[in-house]
C-alpha positions in Angstrom: 78.3 97.4 68.0 77.8 94.0 66.9 80.3 93.8 64.4 82.8 95.7 66.8 82.1 94.5 70.5 83.7 96.2 73.1 85.9 93.7 73.9 87.7 93.6 70.5 91.5 93.7 70.2 92.7 97.0 70.7 94.1 97.3 67.4 97.8 99.3 68.9 97.7 96.3 71.4 97.5 93.6 68.7 100.0 95.2 66.1 102.7 95.7 68.5 102.2 92.3 70.0 102.5 90.5 66.6 105.4 92.6 65.5 107.4 92.4 68.4 106.8 88.4 68.7 108.4 88.0 65.5 111.2 90.6 66.4 111.4 88.8 69.2 111.9 85.2 67.8 114.5 86.5 65.9 116.6 88.0 69.1 116.3 84.6 70.9 117.5 82.8 67.9 120.3 84.8 67.4 120.8 86.4 70.5 120.9 90.3 71.5 118.4 93.1 72.5 116.3 95.9 70.8 114.5 99.2 71.1 111.5 100.4 69.9 111.6 103.6 67.9 107.6 104.2 66.8 107.0 107.1 64.6 105.1 109.8 66.7 101.6 110.4 65.5 100.0 112.8 68.1 99.5 112.8 71.7 96.5 110.5 72.1 97.8 108.1 69.8 101.4 107.8 71.0 99.7 107.5 74.4 97.6 104.2 73.4 100.9 102.8 71.8 102.8 103.2 75.0 100.2 101.8 76.9 99.9 98.7 75.2 103.8 98.4 75.2 103.8 98.9 78.8 101.0 96.5 78.8 102.9 94.0 76.9 106.1 94.1 78.8 104.3 93.6 82.1 101.5 90.9 81.1 102.7 89.3 77.9 100.1 88.3 75.4 98.9 85.4 73.4 102.6 84.9 72.0 104.7 85.3 75.1 105.1 86.2 78.7 106.0 89.6 80.0 109.4 88.5 80.9 109.9 87.3 77.2 109.5 90.5 76.2 111.2 92.1 78.4 114.0 90.0 77.8 114.7 91.4 74.6 113.0 95.2 74.8 115.0 96.0 78.1 113.9 99.9 77.5 111.0 100.7 79.6 109.9 103.1 77.0 109.1 103.8 73.6 111.6 106.4 71.3 109.0 108.1 69.5 110.3 110.0 66.6 108.5 113.0 64.5 108.6 112.2 60.5 110.5 115.5 60.1 113.3 114.0 62.0 114.4 112.3 58.7 114.9 108.5 60.7 116.5 105.8 58.0 114.5 103.0 59.7 111.0 105.2 59.7 111.3 105.8 56.1 111.8 102.1 55.2 108.8 101.2 57.5 107.0 103.8 55.1 108.4 102.6 52.0 107.2 99.1 53.3 103.7 100.0 54.4 102.5 102.1 51.3 102.8 98.8 49.3 99.9 97.7 51.8 97.6 100.4 51.1 97.1 99.8 47.4 
């Protein structure tokens, strides 16, 4: 437990905050809003990601306030899609992520 204490960042919450901060910056600069469509992974993982999203919209993060996130991400829920639904944006994300595994 010395290397990974209990109060370490939640990987879902941190990754979501970093990613959405970048999108939020773009949307603030050019206007507009966005819905968040993650790939479904399983009930436990999906619920963890949803909890991180709800917390981000409510309390914000190091990168911005909850109001900042609610302004550009007005949808209160995540639009989960499964891989077999063949969503183009999720396929693109897979292609980009695949290079990170090398």
